[in-house]
C-alpha positions as CSV (number, residue, x, y, z in Angstrom):
1,X,273.1,-19.8,105.5
2,X,269.3,-20.0,105.8
3,X,267.3,-17.9,103.4
4,X,263.6,-17.2,103.9
5,X,261.8,-17.0,100.6
6,X,258.3,-15.7,99.9
7,X,256.4,-14.6,96.8
8,X,253.0,-13.7,95.6
9,X,251.4,-14.5,92.2
10,X,253.3,-11.6,90.5
11,X,256.6,-12.9,91.6
12,X,256.0,-16.6,91.1
13,X,257.5,-16.4,87.6
14,X,260.9,-15.8,89.3
15,X,260.6,-18.3,92.1
16,X,262.1,-21.5,90.6
17,X,265.1,-19.6,89.2
18,X,265.7,-17.8,92.5
19,X,265.5,-21.0,94.5
20,X,267.8,-22.9,92.2
21,X,270.3,-20.0,92.3
22,X,270.3,-19.8,96.1
23,X,270.7,-23.6,96.4
24,X,273.7,-23.5,93.9
25,X,275.2,-20.9,96.2
26,X,274.9,-23.3,99.2
27,X,271.8,-21.7,100.8
28,X,269.2,-23.6,102.8
29,X,266.0,-22.1,101.4
30,X,262.9,-22.0,103.6
31,X,259.9,-21.5,101.4
32,X,257.0,-19.5,102.9
33,X,255.0,-19.7,99.6
34,X,253.0,-19.1,97.5
35,X,253.0,-22.0,95.2
36,X,251.1,-20.8,92.1
37,X,250.1,-17.8,90.0
38,X,246.7,-17.8,91.8
39,X,246.1,-14.3,93.2
40,X,247.2,-13.9,96.9
41,X,247.8,-10.9,99.2
42,X,251.6,-10.1,99.2
43,X,251.7,-8.6,102.7
44,X,251.0,-12.1,104.2
45,X,254.2,-13.5,102.6
46,X,256.2,-10.3,103.3
47,X,255.4,-10.6,107.0
48,X,256.2,-14.3,107.2
49,X,259.6,-13.7,105.6
50,X,260.4,-10.5,107.6
51,X,259.5,-12.2,110.9
52,X,261.7,-15.2,110.0
53,X,264.6,-12.9,109.4
54,X,263.9,-10.5,112.4
55,X,263.5,-13.4,114.7
56,X,266.7,-15.0,113.4
57,X,265.0,-18.2,112.2
58,X,266.7,-17.3,108.9
59,X,269.7,-15.2,108.2
60,X,268.3,-13.3,105.2
61,X,265.3,-13.2,103.0
62,X,264.1,-12.9,99.4
63,X,260.7,-11.6,98.5
64,X,259.2,-11.7,95.0
65,X,256.1,-9.8,93.8
66,X,255.1,-8.0,90.6
67,X,257.5,-5.0,91.2
68,X,259.2,-5.8,94.6
69,X,257.8,-2.6,95.9
70,X,254.8,-3.9,97.8
71,X,256.8,-6.6,99.4
72,X,259.5,-4.2,100.5
73,X,257.0,-1.7,102.0
74,X,255.3,-4.5,104.0
75,X,258.6,-6.1,105.1
76,X,260.1,-2.8,106.2
77,X,257.3,-2.5,108.8
78,X,259.0,-5.2,110.8
79,X,261.6,-3.9,113.3
80,X,265.1,-4.9,112.2
81,X,264.3,-5.4,108.6
82,X,266.2,-3.5,105.8
83,X,264.4,-4.7,102.6
84,X,265.7,-3.4,99.3
85,X,264.0,-3.5,95.9
86,X,266.6,-4.2,93.2
87,X,266.6,-4.2,89.4
88,X,270.2,-3.5,88.6
89,X,273.6,-5.0,89.5
90,X,275.1,-1.8,91.1
91,X,272.2,-1.6,93.6
92,X,272.5,-5.3,94.3
93,X,276.0,-4.8,95.5
94,X,275.6,-1.4,97.1
95,X,272.6,-2.3,99.3
96,X,274.6,-5.1,100.9
97,X,277.9,-3.3,101.2
98,X,276.4,0.0,102.5
99,X,273.0,-0.7,103.9
100,X,273.5,-4.2,105.2
101,X,270.2,-5.1,103.7
102,X,268.8,-8.4,105.0
103,X,265.9,-8.9,102.5
104,X,266.1,-8.6,98.8
105,X,262.9,-7.8,96.9
106,X,262.5,-8.4,93.2
107,X,259.7,-7.9,90.7
108,X,258.5,-10.6,88.3
109,X,257.1,-7.9,86.0
110,X,260.4,-5.9,86.2
111,X,263.2,-8.4,85.8
112,X,263.6,-11.7,83.9
113,X,264.3,-14.9,85.7
114,X,267.9,-14.7,84.4
115,X,268.3,-11.2,85.7
116,X,266.9,-12.3,89.0
117,X,269.5,-15.0,89.2
118,X,272.3,-12.5,88.6
119,X,270.9,-10.0,91.1
120,X,270.4,-12.7,93.8
121,X,274.0,-14.0,93.2
122,X,275.5,-10.5,93.6
123,X,273.4,-9.6,96.6
124,X,273.9,-13.0,98.4
125,X,277.7,-13.1,97.9
126,X,278.4,-9.4,98.7
127,X,279.6,-8.6,102.2
128,X,278.6,-5.7,104.4
129,X,281.5,-3.2,104.6
130,X,280.7,-1.8,108.0
131,X,283.0,1.1,108.9
132,X,281.6,4.5,107.9
133,X,278.3,2.8,106.8
134,X,277.6,1.5,110.3
135,X,276.8,5.0,111.6
136,X,274.0,5.2,109.0
137,X,272.7,1.8,109.7
138,X,272.6,2.7,113.4
139,X,270.7,5.8,112.5
140,X,268.1,3.7,110.8
141,X,267.9,1.5,113.9
142,X,267.3,4.6,116.0
143,X,264.4,5.6,113.7
144,X,262.9,2.1,114.1
145,X,263.3,2.2,117.9
146,X,261.4,5.5,118.0
147,X,258.6,4.5,115.6
148,X,258.1,0.8,115.6
């Protein structure tokens, strides 16, 4: 599976651990940057990753910033993206099972690299349940179609 990865300076602290975890899980990681803790604008990286996922260049994406919030807001502006900010294991599983999230967002100022590795593992290995959840995902798509 191809995973688009992007981060800003606030998420850079998580990057190596997340990349290593994804590779251990068998993912082909496509790195959209950034490559240091030098200040950059997170929407640039969020859009690169979101478009890679929406355009099916990559299967899913991971975005890292200070809180995960800014990245998720920017990524969710792209049609077809369901980016979720995570900081706990229950949400990591539920957002994949119920929401079929296709981008995971984490905050380098919120979770440790070790926590990030655990959250990525849970999210990446959890399957979408479909069924009763599909109706809700379809409703989200309808909202996108009306507004984006």
